[in-house]
C-alpha positions in Angstrom: 79.4 104.6 85.9 82.1 106.7 87.3 84.7 108.5 84.9 87.4 106.1 86.0 85.1 103.0 85.8 85.7 102.5 82.0 86.9 99.1 81.5 90.0 98.3 79.9 89.8 97.1 76.1 92.0 94.6 74.4 92.1 94.1 70.6 94.2 91.3 69.1 95.4 91.3 65.4 96.6 87.8 65.2 97.5 87.7 61.6 100.0 90.9 62.2 101.0 89.4 65.5 100.1 92.6 67.4 97.8 93.4 70.4 96.4 96.8 71.5 95.5 97.8 75.0 93.3 100.9 76.0 92.5 102.2 79.3 90.6 105.0 80.6 91.8 108.6 80.0 90.6 109.3 83.6 92.9 106.6 85.0 95.7 107.6 82.7 95.4 111.6 83.5 95.2 110.5 87.4 91.6 112.1 87.1 92.9 115.6 86.4 90.3 116.5 84.0 86.8 117.6 83.8 86.1 116.2 80.6 84.4 112.8 79.9 86.3 109.6 80.1 87.3 108.1 76.9 89.6 105.1 75.9 93.3 105.8 74.8 95.9 103.4 73.5 98.2 102.8 76.3 99.9 99.5 75.6 101.1 97.7 72.3 102.3 94.4 72.0 104.7 93.1 69.3 104.7 89.0 69.4 107.6 86.9 68.1 106.1 84.1 70.0 102.4 83.5 71.3 99.7 81.1 71.0 97.3 81.4 68.2 99.3 84.4 66.7 101.4 85.0 63.7 104.6 86.3 64.5 105.0 90.0 63.9 107.2 90.3 60.7 107.2 94.3 60.1 109.9 96.8 61.2 110.8 97.2 64.7 112.4 100.2 66.3 115.9 100.8 67.1 116.9 98.2 64.9 115.8 95.3 66.9 114.9 91.9 65.4 112.9 89.1 67.1 115.8 86.8 66.5 117.9 89.2 68.7 119.4 87.5 72.1 119.3 89.7 75.4 122.8 90.8 74.8 121.9 92.1 71.2 118.9 93.9 72.8 120.8 95.6 75.5 123.6 96.7 73.0 120.9 98.2 70.4 119.0 100.0 73.2 122.2 101.5 74.9 122.9 103.9 72.2 119.5 105.6 73.2 120.5 106.3 76.5 117.5 104.7 78.1 118.2 103.0 81.5 117.6 99.3 81.7 115.9 97.4 84.6 117.0 93.9 84.2 115.0 90.9 85.7 113.0 88.1 84.0 112.4 90.8 81.3 114.2 93.7 80.5 112.4 97.2 81.1 114.0 100.2 79.3 112.7 104.0 80.2 111.9 105.8 77.1 110.6 109.0 78.5 106.8 109.1 77.7 107.0 105.2 77.3 108.4 102.2 79.0 109.7 99.1 76.7 109.6 95.8 78.0 111.3 93.1 76.3 110.5 89.3 77.2 112.9 86.5 76.1 112.6 82.9 75.1 114.5 80.3 76.6 118.1 81.2 78.1 117.5 84.7 76.4 118.0 83.4 72.9 115.3 85.4 71.3 112.6 87.7 71.8 109.1 86.5 72.7 107.4 90.0 72.7 108.0 93.8 73.0 105.5 95.9 75.0 105.3 99.6 74.8 103.6 101.1 77.8 102.4 104.5 78.2 104.0 105.8 81.4 101.6 107.0 84.0 101.2 110.8 84.6 101.0 111.7 88.4 98.8 114.4 89.3 100.2 117.5 90.6 101.2 117.7 94.3 99.0 120.1 96.3 102.1 121.1 98.4 105.9 121.4 97.4 107.0 121.5 101.2 109.1 118.8 102.6 107.7 115.7 103.4 108.2 114.1 106.8 111.1 111.7 107.2 110.4 108.0 107.6 111.9 108.4 111.0 109.3 111.0 112.1 106.5 108.8 110.8 107.8 105.4 112.7 107.9 107.7 115.8 104.1 108.2 115.5 103.2 104.5 115.6 100.9 103.9 118.4 99.6 107.4 118.9 96.1 108.4 118.4 95.0 109.7 114.7 93.8 112.8 116.8 97.1 113.3 118.6 98.6 116.8 118.3 102.1 115.2 117.6 100.4 113.4 114.7 98.8 116.7 113.5 102.3 118.5 113.9 104.5 116.0 112.2 102.1 115.4 109.3 101.3 119.1 108.8 103.3 119.4 105.3 100.9 116.7 104.1 97.8 118.9 104.9 96.9 116.6 107.5 93.0 116.8 107.8 92.8 117.0 111.7 89.2 117.8 111.9 88.0 115.2 109.3 85.8 112.1 110.2 88.3 109.8 108.8 90.9 111.3 111.7 88.4 111.4 114.4 87.1 108.2 113.8 90.1 106.3 112.9 90.5 104.0 109.8 91.9 105.2 106.5 93.0 108.7 106.0 94.0 108.5 102.2 96.4 111.4 101.1 97.7 109.3 97.9 96.5 111.4 95.3 97.9 114.6 96.7 101.2 113.2 98.6 101.4 109.6 97.7 100.6 108.2 101.1 97.7 106.4 102.9 97.6 106.6 106.7 96.0 103.9 108.5 94.4 103.5 112.2 93.4 100.6 113.9 92.6 99.3 117.5 95.7 99.5 119.8 95.6 95.8 120.6 97.1 95.1 117.4 100.5 96.4 118.1 103.3 94.6 119.9 103.8 95.8 122.5 100.2 97.5 123.0 100.5 101.5 123.5 98.4 103.0 126.3 95.6 105.1 124.9 92.9 107.0 126.6 90.3 104.2 125.6 90.5 100.7 124.2 88.3 102.2 121.4 90.9 104.6 120.3 92.2 104.0 117.1 96.0 104.6 116.8 98.6 104.9 113.9 99.6 101.4 112.8 100.4 101.5 109.2 101.4 103.8 106.3 101.2 102.8 102.5 103.8 104.8 100.3 103.0 105.0 96.6 105.2 105.4 93.3 104.4 108.6 91.3 101.4 107.5 89.0 100.4 104.4 90.7 96.7 104.3 91.7 96.4 107.8 90.6 99.1 108.9 93.1 101.1 112.0 93.1 104.1 110.0 94.4 105.7 109.7 97.8 108.8 112.1 97.5 110.0 111.2 100.9 112.7 108.5 101.8 111.8 104.6 101.8 113.1 102.0 104.1 116.5 100.4 103.4 117.2 103.2 101.1 115.2 101.8 98.2 114.2 104.2 95.3 111.2 104.0 93.4 113.3 102.7 90.2 114.9 99.8 92.3 114.0 96.5 90.1 113.7 93.3 92.0 117.5 92.5 91.6 118.4 95.9 93.5 115.6 95.2 96.1 117.1 91.9 97.0 120.6 93.5 97.4 119.1 96.4 99.7 116.7 94.5 101.8 118.5 92.6 104.5 118.3 88.8 103.9 116.5 86.3 104.4 113.2 87.9 103.6 110.4 87.1 106.3 108.0 86.4 103.3 108.0 86.6 99.5 105.5 86.1 96.6 106.1 86.6 93.1 103.9 85.7 89.9 104.3 86.8 86.2 103.2 90.5 86.6 104.2 91.3 90.5 105.7 90.3 93.6 106.5 91.5 97.1 108.9 90.8 99.6 108.5 91.2 103.6 111.0 92.1 106.3 110.5 92.8 110.0 113.0 95.1 111.7 112.9 95.9 115.4 110.9 99.2 114.7 108.8 98.1 111.8 107.9 95.8 109.2 108.0 96.7 105.4 106.2 94.9 102.6 107.6 96.1 99.4 105.4 95.5 96.1 107.1 95.7 92.6 106.3 94.9 89.3 107.9 92.1 87.3 107.1 93.5 84.0 108.4 97.3 84.5 110.8 96.0 87.2 110.2 98.7 89.5 108.7 99.3 93.0 105.0 100.2 93.0 104.4 100.8 96.8 105.7 100.1 100.1 103.6 99.1 103.2 105.4 100.0 106.5 103.9 98.8 109.7 104.3 99.0 113.3 105.7 95.9 115.0 103.2 93.3 115.4 100.8 94.3 112.7 101.7 92.0 110.1 101.6 88.9 112.3 98.3 90.1 113.8 96.6 90.7 110.5 98.1 87.5 109.1 96.5 85.3 111.9 93.1 86.9 111.5 
């Protein structure tokens, strides 16, 4: 079993109204240790209301009470200076952790409090300036082996001689620079770019990652629509031109899709922590072709 393959462990203390989540240290440390992986406490729930659970009756931090409504919770957390990202739940940044507060009907009281250990992104291998989104969009349709690709992505330590670049496909720079570069057959784009051969894979897509997401160092460059990683779903709906061309949302995550003339963007976000997790930027025609496959 690989170091980061340790399964998560959940322990419920039903009589106390608490639940504890443990994750692999390899995942929490983004793999930046040679020590054997161990399970570490990374999440703690305090339940006011939960099936088969007795409500938590102990002392809560920040003077909170399970009977507090949304307004009272925000007032009590405001004195800490913690930024609030509102949505279905409220998420408060507390430095090394995030506090998620879920409310009952109409925000009248608290369903649960969740403390989450913040993901620690690995150190970037380079502090050089990252390419702009405009520069990346200009590379759509070019073979991964093209000199322009190597030149514009040089700050990412582009592995020009690697098998992934020479044979096309996924070139993952997620851990070092927060980006995956994806090449596919040219016919997937609209219009189809001219290439030396129909078998030549061209750059069709990049995926940009939030610091700490999936062990990513985090994309430090710009995002489409002037988005920022800490934008919540409400801010996202204001910044992304409406109407969206596709949406999906569940109790933990969601995404929104928008087609522009030069690109399509699928923005994935958390509905627990209320921030953007990753952004998938595709050449024109790619989404439609993949969706119809």
